[in-house]
N, C-alpha and C positions, 0 to 999 in steps of 0.2 A: 588677509589674516595670517600672522606669522605662525609657524608651526610650534606647537608646544614641545618644549624640550623635556623628554623623559629619559631617565637613566637607563636606556636600553640601546642595544646595537641598532643602527639604522635599518638593517634588513629585518630584524625582529619587529621593530616599531612599525614598519610599513606593512609587514605581514599581519600583525595584530589589528592595525587600522583597517585593512581591507576586510578582514574577517568580521570586525565589528560593524562595518558599514553594510556588508551584505546580509549578515545575520539580523541587524537592526531593520533593514528593509523588508526582509521576509517576515519578521515578527510584526512589523508595522502593518503589513498587508493582512495578517491574521487578526490583528486588533481591529482593523476597519471592518473586516468580515464579521467579527464578533459583534461589533456595534450594530451592524445591519441586522444580525440575528436578534439582538435585543429590541430593535425598532420594529421589525417585521417578523415576529415569531411564527405566525400562522402561514407565512409564505415561504420562509427560508429554513425554519427549524424542523427537523424530522418529527413526525407525529408521535412516534414511539418514545422519543426521548424527552418530549416537552414536559411531561409530568415530573420526571426526574430533575430537570433543571429548575423547575418551580420549587420543588422540595428543598433544593440546595442552592437557592438563588443567591444568598449572601456569599457563599464560597465562590461562585462563578463571577460575581461582581468584583470580589477581591482579587481574583486571578487576573481579570481584565485590567483593573486599575494598576496592579503591579507590572503587568506586561507593557502597558503604555509607558510607564516611567522607565522601565528597562530599555524599551525601544528608543526613547529620547536620549538616554544616557549613552547608548551604543552609538547612535548617530553623532552625538556631540564629540565623543572620543574619536570617531573616525574623522570628523571635520578638523579637529585640533591636531591630529597626527599625520594627515596626508595632504599633499599638494592638491590632489584631485578631490574635490568636495562632493561630487555628485551623489555617491551612495549614502554618505552621512547626512546630507541635506534632505534626501528623499526619506530617510528613516525619521528624521526630526519632523518633517512635514506630515508624514503619516501619523505620527504620535499626536501632533496638534489636531489633525483632522478627527482622529478618534476622540480626543477630548471635546472638540466642538460638537461632535455627534451625541455627547452625553457622558462619555467616560464610563466609569463604573456605576453611574446613577441613571443611565439611559432607560427610558420607559417605552413600552410598546405603543406603536401607532396603529396597529391592526388588532382586531379582536374577534374576527369572524373565522371559525374553524374551516379548514379545507380538506378535501379528500386526500390530496397529495401535496407535498412540499419539496423544496429543492434539496434539503439535507446539507446546507452549507455548514451547519454546526458540526456535522460528522467529519467533514473535511478539515476544518480548523482544529478541532480537538485531536483528531487522530494524527495529523501532521505534527502538532505540538508535542504530544505524548511520545510518538514514535521517534521523533527527532531527539528529544531529551534522553531517551533510552539508548538508541542505537548509535548516535554520533559519538558519545563518550565510549561506548563499547568498542567501536571500530578504532578509536584512538588507542585504547588500552591493549586490545588483542588483535591488531590489524594483521591480516594475511599478506596483503600487497601494499606497498607504499603508494598511496594515492591521496589526492586532495579531497577534502569534503565536497567542494564544488568542482568535481572532475568533469571531463568532457561528456556532454549528453545529459547533465543533470536537469537542465531546463526542460528538455523533452520529457523526461521521466516525471518531473513535477506536474506537467500538463496532463499526463496519463493519470497521475495520482488525483488531480483535481477532478477530471472527468469521471473517474470511477467512484468518487465519493459524493460529489455534487450531483443531485439527481439520482441518488442511490435508491430512493423509493420508486422512481420511474423505472429503473432497471429491474427492481424487484417485481413490480407489477407486470412488466413485460415477460418475466419468467413465470410468475405465479398464475396469472390469468389463464394461459393455455393449459397448464397442468390441472387447474381446478375445473376447467370446462370439460376436458376430455377424461378426467379421472374422478369426476364427482361421485360416481357410483361407489368409490372406495372409501368415502369419508367415514362411514360408520360400520366398518367391518368389525366383527367381534374380537378378532385377535389383536386389534389395535389397542383395546382396553388393557389387555394383558401386557403388551409392550410398554405402554405408558405407566403401568403400575410397578415396573421394575425399579430398583434403586437408580437414582439419577446418575451416579457415577458409572454404573454399568451401561446405561443407555448412551452416555457420552462416548465410551469406547466402542460401542456398537455402531454409533453414527460414524465414527472415524473409519471403522472397517468397511461398512456398507458403502459410504461415499468414495472411499479410496479404491475399492474393487471396481466400481463403475468408472471412476476418473482414470484409473490405470489404462483401461481399454480405450476410453475416449482420447486420452493423451497419446497413446500409440497410434491411433487412427490419424490424429493431427500430424504425426510425423511421417506416416506411410502413404497417406492419400495426398497426391500433389496439390490439389486445389485447397485442401484443408491446411497443408503445410504453409501455404502463402499467408494465411492468417496467423498461424502460430509462429512463423518466422519473426514476427515483430517482438515476441517475448524473448526470443533467442538473440536478438540483434545487439544488446548492450555489449560493448567491448570491455567494460569495467563492471565488476560485480560489487554491489553494496546494497544497503537496506532500501534505497529508493528505486533500484533497478527492478524490484519485485513488482512495481506498479505498471511496468511497460507491457501492455497486452492490448491487442486489437479488440474493439468492443464486441465483434462477432465471436471471438474466442471466449470472452468473458460470459456472454449470454449463453452460449452452448454449454459451457462447463457448469454454470449455475443451474441451468435447466436439468442437465443430466444428474447433478447431485441432489437436486430438490425432489425429483420423482420418487426415489426409494424412501426418502425421509417422509414424504407425504403419504406414501402407501403404507408404511409401517406404523405411522401414528405415534412417533416419539413425543414425549412430554415437552412443552415449551421450555422448561427450565434446562433440560438437557441440550436442546437446540441452542439456547442462548449461551450456554457454557461452551458449546462447539464454536459458535461465532466469535466469542472472545478469544478462544484458543487459536483459531485459524488466523485471526487478524494479526496476531503477534508471530505465530509460527511461520506463516508465509513470508513475512519480512525477514525473520531470523535466518532462514535457510538460504536467503540470497545475500546476507550481510557479508561484508569484508572482514571476517573474523577467522581465526585459525583454530577454532574449537573442533576437536576430532571425536570426542565421546566414544572411547573404546568400548567394545561389546554392545553398548546401547545403539550404536550406529547401524547395527544389523537388524534392529527392531523398529526404530523410529528414524524418519528422515532428518538428517543433520545438515549443517552448512557444507561439510565435506561431501556428503552424498549428493546434494543438489548442485554443487559447483561442477561436479563431474557431468551432470546432465546438461549443463550450459556450455561445456567446453567445445572448442572446435578442433581439439586434438583428436586424431583418428581413433585412438583407443577408447574414447568416451562417447562416441556418437551412438545414438539410439540406446542409451543405457539410463537406468535409474528413473523410471517413469512415475513411480509412486509419489504422492504428495505428502502423506503423513507416515505411512508404515512401510519401511524399506524392505521388510521380509517378503512383501508381495513380489518385489523384483527378484528376490532370491528364489521364490517358488517358481516363477516363470522364466528364470534364466537370464534376466537382463540386469542383474546387480553388478556394479563395478566400483570397488573401493580399494584401490591399491595403496601402497605405502606412501606414495607421493601425491602432491596436489596437481591439478591441471595447470598448464602454462599459458593457455590462450582461451579467449571466450569469443562469442559471436558465431555467425554462420560461416560455412565454408565457401559458399558461392552466393552471388546475388545478394550481397549485404544490403538490407533495406536502408532507405535514406534516414538521416538523423532528425529531420523535421517532423513535427507531430502530424501535420496534414499530409505530408509525404508518406508517412507510415499508414495512415488511414486509407490512402489510395493504393498503396503498394499491392495488396492482394488482388485488385481488380485489373492490374496490368498483366500483359502476356509475359510468361516466363517459359523458356524452352525446356528447362529441367530444374529440379529442385535439389538443394544441397545434400539432403539426407536420403533421397530416393534412389 
Protein backbone atom coordinates (compact mmCIF):
# COMPACT_ATOMS: atom_id res chain seq x y z
CA UNK A 1 0.00 0.00 0.00
CA UNK A 2 1.44 3.37 -1.03
CA UNK A 3 1.90 5.96 1.67
CA UNK A 4 -0.79 8.61 1.78
CA UNK A 5 0.66 11.99 0.93
CA UNK A 6 -0.15 14.52 3.63
CA UNK A 7 0.94 18.18 3.41
CA UNK A 8 3.26 17.60 6.38
CA UNK A 9 7.01 17.40 6.80
CA UNK A 10 8.16 13.75 6.64
CA UNK A 11 9.47 13.75 10.23
CA UNK A 12 6.18 15.16 11.56
CA UNK A 13 4.14 12.72 9.47
CA UNK A 14 6.13 9.76 10.80
CA UNK A 15 5.86 11.03 14.37
CA UNK A 16 2.09 11.48 14.09
CA UNK A 17 1.73 8.07 12.46
CA UNK A 18 3.63 6.34 15.26
CA UNK A 19 1.65 8.12 17.96
CA UNK A 20 -1.63 7.30 16.22
CA UNK A 21 -0.68 3.62 15.93
CA UNK A 22 0.43 3.20 19.53
CA UNK A 23 -2.48 5.25 20.91
CA UNK A 24 -4.92 3.30 18.76
CA UNK A 25 -3.44 0.02 19.98
CA UNK A 26 -3.75 0.98 23.64
CA UNK A 27 -7.28 2.32 23.14
CA UNK A 28 -8.16 -0.85 21.27
CA UNK A 29 -7.03 -2.99 24.20
CA UNK A 30 -9.24 -0.91 26.50
CA UNK A 31 -12.17 -1.36 24.10
CA UNK A 32 -11.75 -5.15 24.15
CA UNK A 33 -11.48 -5.09 27.95
CA UNK A 34 -14.69 -3.03 28.06
CA UNK A 35 -16.43 -5.56 25.82
CA UNK A 36 -15.50 -8.37 28.22
CA UNK A 37 -16.84 -6.26 31.09
CA UNK A 38 -20.17 -5.96 29.24
CA UNK A 39 -20.21 -9.70 28.50
CA UNK A 40 -19.13 -10.94 31.94
CA UNK A 41 -20.13 -8.19 34.40
CA UNK A 42 -20.43 -10.42 37.48
CA UNK A 43 -16.91 -11.78 36.96
CA UNK A 44 -14.98 -8.74 35.73
CA UNK A 45 -16.85 -5.63 36.93
CA UNK A 46 -16.28 -4.34 40.46
CA UNK A 47 -19.30 -5.02 42.67
CA UNK A 48 -19.33 -1.48 44.06
CA UNK A 49 -19.55 0.08 40.62
CA UNK A 50 -22.04 -2.23 38.90
CA UNK A 51 -25.17 -0.36 40.03
CA UNK A 52 -23.69 2.94 38.80
CA UNK A 53 -22.93 1.46 35.37
CA UNK A 54 -26.45 0.06 35.06
CA UNK A 55 -27.93 3.45 35.95
CA UNK A 56 -25.89 5.16 33.21
CA UNK A 57 -25.71 2.23 30.80
CA UNK A 58 -26.57 4.30 27.72
CA UNK A 59 -23.69 6.71 28.38
CA UNK A 60 -21.15 3.92 28.75
CA UNK A 61 -22.42 2.17 25.63
CA UNK A 62 -21.98 5.42 23.72
CA UNK A 63 -18.46 5.93 25.06
CA UNK A 64 -17.52 2.40 24.03
CA UNK A 65 -18.92 2.77 20.52
CA UNK A 66 -17.13 6.10 19.95
CA UNK A 67 -13.88 4.63 21.32
CA UNK A 68 -14.07 1.71 18.88
CA UNK A 69 -14.53 4.09 15.94
CA UNK A 70 -11.64 6.30 17.11
CA UNK A 71 -9.44 3.21 17.52
CA UNK A 72 -10.13 2.12 13.95
CA UNK A 73 -9.49 5.63 12.56
CA UNK A 74 -6.20 5.98 14.46
CA UNK A 75 -5.09 2.60 13.14
CA UNK A 76 -6.07 3.50 9.60
CA UNK A 77 -4.19 6.81 9.82
CA UNK A 78 -1.08 4.97 11.04
CA UNK A 79 -1.30 2.40 8.23
CA UNK A 80 -1.67 5.09 5.58
CA UNK A 81 1.21 7.25 6.83
CA UNK A 82 3.90 4.72 7.87
CA UNK A 83 5.87 2.07 6.03
CA UNK A 84 5.67 -0.12 9.12
CA UNK A 85 2.03 -1.18 9.39
CA UNK A 86 2.21 -3.26 12.59
CA UNK A 87 0.81 -0.83 15.16
CA UNK A 88 -1.88 0.48 12.85
CA UNK A 89 -3.02 -3.00 11.81
CA UNK A 90 -3.14 -4.13 15.45
CA UNK A 91 -5.33 -1.12 16.34
CA UNK A 92 -7.70 -1.84 13.44
CA UNK A 93 -7.91 -5.54 14.33
CA UNK A 94 -8.66 -4.72 17.97
CA UNK A 95 -11.44 -2.35 16.86
CA UNK A 96 -12.94 -5.08 14.69
CA UNK A 97 -12.67 -7.64 17.51
CA UNK A 98 -14.51 -5.22 19.81
CA UNK A 99 -17.25 -4.82 17.20
CA UNK A 100 -17.54 -8.59 16.75
CA UNK A 101 -17.92 -8.97 20.52
CA UNK A 102 -20.99 -6.73 20.34
CA UNK A 103 -19.70 -3.17 20.19
CA UNK A 104 -21.84 -0.74 22.11
CA UNK A 105 -24.76 -3.20 22.08
CA UNK A 106 -23.01 -6.11 23.86
CA UNK A 107 -25.27 -7.97 26.28
CA UNK A 108 -24.17 -9.83 29.44
CA UNK A 109 -23.59 -13.59 29.28
CA UNK A 110 -23.38 -14.01 33.08
CA UNK A 111 -26.14 -13.21 35.58
CA UNK A 112 -25.00 -14.80 38.83
CA UNK A 113 -23.65 -12.37 41.48
CA UNK A 114 -20.26 -13.20 43.00
CA UNK A 115 -18.60 -12.17 46.25
CA UNK A 116 -15.53 -10.83 44.44
CA UNK A 117 -14.79 -9.68 40.92
CA UNK A 118 -11.65 -8.77 39.01
CA UNK A 119 -12.28 -5.03 38.73
CA UNK A 120 -11.27 -4.85 35.06
CA UNK A 121 -13.67 -1.93 34.65
CA UNK A 122 -11.72 0.11 37.18
CA UNK A 123 -8.49 -0.40 35.24
CA UNK A 124 -9.98 0.52 31.86
CA UNK A 125 -11.88 3.60 33.04
CA UNK A 126 -9.12 4.91 35.27
CA UNK A 127 -6.45 4.55 32.58
CA UNK A 128 -8.69 6.25 30.02
CA UNK A 129 -9.66 9.17 32.28
CA UNK A 130 -6.18 9.71 33.74
CA UNK A 131 -4.60 9.52 30.29
CA UNK A 132 -7.05 12.08 28.88
CA UNK A 133 -6.32 14.44 31.79
CA UNK A 134 -2.60 14.09 32.37
CA UNK A 135 -1.12 13.51 28.91
CA UNK A 136 -2.36 16.92 27.64
CA UNK A 137 -1.37 18.49 30.97
CA UNK A 138 2.20 17.23 30.58
CA UNK A 139 2.28 18.49 26.99
CA UNK A 140 1.14 21.98 28.06
CA UNK A 141 3.18 22.41 31.25
CA UNK A 142 5.99 19.89 30.81
CA UNK A 143 8.86 20.10 33.30
CA UNK A 144 11.27 17.88 31.37
CA UNK A 145 11.36 17.25 27.64
CA UNK A 146 10.38 13.60 27.33
CA UNK A 147 8.22 11.45 25.14
CA UNK A 148 4.78 10.20 26.13
CA UNK A 149 6.04 6.66 25.61
CA UNK A 150 9.34 7.21 27.42
CA UNK A 151 11.64 4.34 28.53
CA UNK A 152 9.99 2.15 31.15
CA UNK A 153 6.36 3.02 30.33
CA UNK A 154 5.52 -0.62 29.54
CA UNK A 155 6.64 -1.71 33.01
CA UNK A 156 4.67 1.07 34.68
CA UNK A 157 1.58 0.12 32.67
CA UNK A 158 1.89 -3.44 34.01
CA UNK A 159 2.06 -2.06 37.56
CA UNK A 160 -1.01 0.05 36.78
CA UNK A 161 -2.83 -3.02 35.48
CA UNK A 162 -2.00 -5.20 38.49
CA UNK A 163 -2.92 -2.50 41.02
CA UNK A 164 -6.33 -1.96 39.38
CA UNK A 165 -7.35 -5.43 38.19
CA UNK A 166 -8.08 -7.47 41.28
CA UNK A 167 -8.58 -4.28 43.28
CA UNK A 168 -11.27 -6.01 45.34
CA UNK A 169 -8.95 -8.92 46.05
CA UNK A 170 -6.32 -6.48 47.35
CA UNK A 171 -8.99 -4.72 49.41
CA UNK A 172 -10.14 -7.99 50.94
CA UNK A 173 -6.52 -8.85 51.74
CA UNK A 174 -6.32 -5.60 53.71
CA UNK A 175 -9.82 -5.42 55.19
CA UNK A 176 -10.22 -8.98 56.47
CA UNK A 177 -7.32 -8.97 59.00
CA UNK A 178 -8.30 -5.48 60.18
CA UNK A 179 -11.92 -6.49 60.72
CA UNK A 180 -10.94 -9.74 62.43
CA UNK A 181 -8.50 -8.22 64.91
CA UNK A 182 -10.37 -4.95 65.45
CA UNK A 183 -13.96 -6.22 65.42
CA UNK A 184 -14.33 -5.03 69.00
CA UNK A 185 -14.04 -1.43 67.79
CA UNK A 186 -16.89 -1.51 65.27
CA UNK A 187 -19.53 0.09 67.51
CA UNK A 188 -17.65 2.39 69.81
CA UNK A 189 -19.73 5.39 70.90
CA UNK A 190 -17.35 8.10 69.70
CA UNK A 191 -17.57 6.71 66.13
CA UNK A 192 -21.13 8.03 65.88
CA UNK A 193 -19.92 11.52 66.76
CA UNK A 194 -17.12 11.28 64.18
CA UNK A 195 -19.54 10.18 61.44
CA UNK A 196 -21.99 12.95 62.36
CA UNK A 197 -19.52 15.74 61.55
CA UNK A 198 -19.80 17.65 58.26
CA UNK A 199 -18.49 15.49 55.41
CA UNK A 200 -15.99 18.13 54.30
CA UNK A 201 -14.48 18.21 57.80
CA UNK A 202 -14.24 14.42 57.90
CA UNK A 203 -12.49 14.52 54.52
CA UNK A 204 -9.68 16.72 55.87
CA UNK A 205 -9.52 14.66 59.06
CA UNK A 206 -9.02 11.52 56.97
CA UNK A 207 -6.19 13.23 55.09
CA UNK A 208 -4.51 14.23 58.35
CA UNK A 209 -4.94 10.89 60.11
CA UNK A 210 -3.80 8.77 57.17
CA UNK A 211 -0.88 11.04 56.39
CA UNK A 212 0.40 11.04 59.97
CA UNK A 213 0.43 7.24 59.89
CA UNK A 214 1.78 7.05 56.34
CA UNK A 215 4.58 9.50 57.13
CA UNK A 216 6.16 7.16 59.69
CA UNK A 217 5.47 4.04 57.65
CA UNK A 218 7.13 5.78 54.69
CA UNK A 219 10.18 6.73 56.76
CA UNK A 220 10.46 3.15 57.97
CA UNK A 221 10.48 1.93 54.36
CA UNK A 222 13.45 4.21 53.76
CA UNK A 223 15.38 3.45 56.93
CA UNK A 224 14.86 -0.30 57.44
CA UNK A 225 17.02 -2.12 54.84
CA UNK A 226 14.69 -5.04 54.09
CA UNK A 227 11.72 -2.67 53.79
CA UNK A 228 13.70 -0.39 51.49
CA UNK A 229 14.19 -3.27 49.06
CA UNK A 230 10.43 -3.25 48.50
CA UNK A 231 10.09 0.54 48.40
CA UNK A 232 13.05 0.90 46.03
CA UNK A 233 10.75 -0.26 43.24
CA UNK A 234 8.69 2.91 43.63
CA UNK A 235 11.87 4.99 43.47
CA UNK A 236 13.32 3.21 40.46
CA UNK A 237 11.75 5.28 37.61
CA UNK A 238 14.39 7.41 35.91
CA UNK A 239 11.68 9.54 34.32
CA UNK A 240 8.82 11.06 36.30
CA UNK A 241 5.35 11.31 34.82
CA UNK A 242 1.73 10.43 35.62
CA UNK A 243 2.23 6.74 34.87
CA UNK A 244 5.29 6.45 37.13
CA UNK A 245 3.01 6.82 40.15
CA UNK A 246 1.81 3.24 39.60
CA UNK A 247 5.22 1.62 40.03
CA UNK A 248 5.10 -0.01 43.48
CA UNK A 249 5.79 -3.49 44.77
CA UNK A 250 2.61 -5.30 45.81
CA UNK A 251 3.99 -5.75 49.36
CA UNK A 252 4.55 -1.99 49.59
CA UNK A 253 0.97 -1.39 48.42
CA UNK A 254 -0.55 -3.85 50.90
CA UNK A 255 1.37 -2.50 53.90
CA UNK A 256 0.48 1.11 53.15
CA UNK A 257 -3.19 0.35 52.54
CA UNK A 258 -3.35 -1.67 55.75
CA UNK A 259 -1.67 1.09 57.77
CA UNK A 260 -4.00 3.72 56.33
CA UNK A 261 -7.18 1.73 56.77
CA UNK A 262 -6.67 0.94 60.48
CA UNK A 263 -7.22 4.52 61.78
CA UNK A 264 -10.10 5.10 59.33
CA UNK A 265 -11.74 1.89 60.56
CA UNK A 266 -11.21 2.73 64.23
CA UNK A 267 -12.49 6.30 63.98
CA UNK A 268 -15.63 5.35 62.05
CA UNK A 269 -15.71 8.01 59.32
CA UNK A 270 -18.85 8.23 57.20
CA UNK A 271 -18.69 6.35 53.85
CA UNK A 272 -19.31 9.60 51.92
CA UNK A 273 -16.15 11.15 53.37
CA UNK A 274 -14.18 7.97 52.61
CA UNK A 275 -15.40 7.92 48.99
CA UNK A 276 -14.44 11.58 48.67
CA UNK A 277 -10.97 10.72 49.95
CA UNK A 278 -10.64 7.81 47.49
CA UNK A 279 -11.56 10.03 44.54
CA UNK A 280 -9.12 12.71 45.70
CA UNK A 281 -6.21 10.34 46.24
CA UNK A 282 -6.71 8.61 42.89
CA UNK A 283 -5.97 11.92 41.14
CA UNK A 284 -3.62 13.52 43.66
CA UNK A 285 -1.24 10.53 43.75
CA UNK A 286 -0.94 10.71 39.96
CA UNK A 287 -0.63 14.51 39.87
CA UNK A 288 2.33 14.75 42.25
CA UNK A 289 4.30 12.35 40.06
CA UNK A 290 3.36 14.10 36.80
CA UNK A 291 5.92 15.73 34.54
CA UNK A 292 4.56 19.24 35.14
CA UNK A 293 6.27 22.43 36.28
CA UNK A 294 3.55 23.52 38.74
CA UNK A 295 5.09 25.06 41.87
CA UNK A 296 2.07 26.37 43.82
CA UNK A 297 3.77 29.12 45.90
CA UNK A 298 2.77 29.16 49.60
CA UNK A 299 0.30 26.30 49.10
CA UNK A 300 3.23 23.89 48.59
CA UNK A 301 4.10 24.24 52.29
CA UNK A 302 0.65 22.94 53.22
CA UNK A 303 -0.26 20.38 50.55
CA UNK A 304 2.03 18.01 48.66
CA UNK A 305 2.64 19.27 45.11
CA UNK A 306 4.55 17.89 42.10
CA UNK A 307 7.58 19.97 43.12
CA UNK A 308 7.41 18.62 46.68
CA UNK A 309 7.17 14.99 45.60
CA UNK A 310 9.71 15.23 42.78
CA UNK A 311 12.28 16.10 45.43
CA UNK A 312 11.35 12.92 47.27
CA UNK A 313 12.10 10.87 44.14
CA UNK A 314 15.40 12.52 43.28
CA UNK A 315 18.76 10.79 43.46
CA UNK A 316 20.43 14.18 44.05
CA UNK A 317 22.16 14.08 47.42
CA UNK A 318 20.32 17.15 48.77
CA UNK A 319 16.91 15.52 48.35
CA UNK A 320 17.52 12.06 49.79
CA UNK A 321 15.28 11.15 52.73
CA UNK A 322 13.15 14.27 52.35
CA UNK A 323 9.44 14.98 51.83
CA UNK A 324 7.82 11.79 53.16
CA UNK A 325 4.26 13.13 53.46
CA UNK A 326 1.77 12.00 50.84
CA UNK A 327 -0.87 14.75 51.13
CA UNK A 328 0.13 17.36 53.72
CA UNK A 329 3.62 18.78 53.28
CA UNK A 330 3.50 20.67 56.60
CA UNK A 331 4.00 17.30 58.34
CA UNK A 332 7.53 17.25 56.91
CA UNK A 333 7.99 20.83 58.05
CA UNK A 334 7.03 19.82 61.60
CA UNK A 335 9.42 16.84 61.67
CA UNK A 336 12.29 18.59 59.89
CA UNK A 337 12.30 16.61 56.64
CA UNK A 338 10.86 19.21 54.25
CA UNK A 339 12.99 20.26 51.26
CA UNK A 340 11.72 22.66 48.60
CA UNK A 341 14.55 24.84 47.25
CA UNK A 342 14.22 27.33 44.41
CA UNK A 343 15.36 24.79 41.80
CA UNK A 344 14.00 21.43 40.66
CA UNK A 345 15.86 18.11 41.04
CA UNK A 346 18.08 17.08 38.16
CA UNK A 347 18.02 13.27 38.48
CA UNK A 348 15.65 10.53 39.56
CA UNK A 349 15.97 6.89 40.55
CA UNK A 350 17.96 5.19 43.30
CA UNK A 351 21.60 5.95 44.04
CA UNK A 352 22.84 2.33 44.14
CA UNK A 353 21.49 -1.07 43.14
CA UNK A 354 19.00 0.28 40.61
CA UNK A 355 16.24 -2.38 40.33
CA UNK A 356 15.73 -4.07 36.94
CA UNK A 357 13.29 -2.54 34.48
CA UNK A 358 11.22 -5.67 33.90
CA UNK A 359 8.03 -6.18 35.89
CA UNK A 360 8.89 -9.71 37.04
CA UNK A 361 12.42 -8.59 37.86
CA UNK A 362 11.02 -5.87 40.09
CA UNK A 363 8.73 -8.33 41.87
CA UNK A 364 11.72 -10.57 42.61
CA UNK A 365 14.17 -7.78 43.47
CA UNK A 366 13.34 -7.44 47.22
CA UNK A 367 13.94 -11.15 47.79
CA UNK A 368 17.48 -11.07 46.43
CA UNK A 369 20.47 -10.40 48.65
CA UNK A 370 21.76 -6.80 48.73
CA UNK A 371 24.82 -5.89 50.77
CA UNK A 372 23.71 -2.34 51.46
CA UNK A 373 20.85 -0.04 50.61
CA UNK A 374 21.14 3.27 48.75
CA UNK A 375 19.55 5.44 51.43
CA UNK A 376 20.75 3.56 54.48
